N, C-alpha and C positions, 0 to 999 in steps of 0.2 A: 748753592746746593741745587741739584737737578730737580725739576718738577716731576719728571717721568723717569721710569727705569724700564729698560727692555733687556731681554737676555737672548743670547744665541747659545744653545747648548750643543756640544759635540761630544759624542761618546765613541771611542775607538776600542774595538775588541781585537786582541792580538792572539796569534797562534803561538805555539811553543817556541818558535824562532823569532818572536817579536815582530812578525810581519802582520800588518792589518788584515783581519779577516772580514770585519764589518766596520763601516763608518756610518754612524747614525747621527742625525742632527734635527733640531727643531728651533723655531724662533717664537718668542712670546708675543710678538706684535701681529702674528697671523691668527685671527680668531679661528678656533677649531683646529688649530695646527696640530698635526700628528707627527710623531717621529718619522723621519724619512731616511731610508738607507741610500747611500751613494757609494760609488766605487773609487772616487778620487776627490781630493780637495787641495787647494792652495790657499794658505792663510798668510797674509803679510801685515805686519804691524810696524808702525813708525815709532822708533824710540828717539824723541826729540833731544834728550840729554846727550846721547852718544852720536846723534845724527847717523843712525844706522837702521836698516830694515831687519826685523826679526821675521823669519820665515818658517813655515811648517808645511811641507809637501808630503802628502800621504796618498797611497793608492793600494788597492787590494789586488790579490792575484787574479781576480776575475776581470779586472780592467784590461781590455784588449788593446793591442797596439793601435788599431784603427780608431777606437774610442779615445785613446790618449791624444792622437793627432787632432781630432775634432775638438777635444777639451782644451788643448793648448791654443788652437786657432780662436775659439770662442773667447777664451780668457784674454788673448791679445787684443781682439776687437773691443772687448769691454774696457780694457785698459786705455785704448785710444779714445773711447767715448768719455771715460772718466777724466783723462788728461785734458780734453777739450773743455769739459764743464768746469774743471778746477782751475785752470790757468788761462782759459779763454784765448787759446792760440790755435786757430784753425789750420795754420800752415804746418806746424809740427805734428798735430794730431792727424792731419791729412797724410803727412809722410809716414806716420805709423800705420795708417790704414793701407797705404800702398804696400808697406812691408807685409801686412796681414794677407793681402791678395797674393803677393809673391810666395809667402809661406804656404798658403793653401794650395797654390799651384805646385810647388815643390813637394808637398806632402801628398799630392794627388787626391785632394779632398775638395777641389774647386767645384762649386755647385753649377 
């Protein structure tokens, strides 16, 4: 049994067409954490029984195309970092970072 319990709460308000109007989240491990509104989210969960990824991708109408490009780039960079930490393979995570640079260039978001 776990000694600690933490929660991540996500509330999605939908319009009449079931399109997200608001995505609000908070986490219990952040002292003084308030509910925070965001325009997009990607949630991936690993189902070890089925060896499959369960995904939930949502965005509001307010999410701009330029914001989505940046959001995807930052998500890919974070995935490369997580991959390196989790499997300790600098070569493949470096390849992924190279792709992230290519992606940023092609999306015209290179800093």
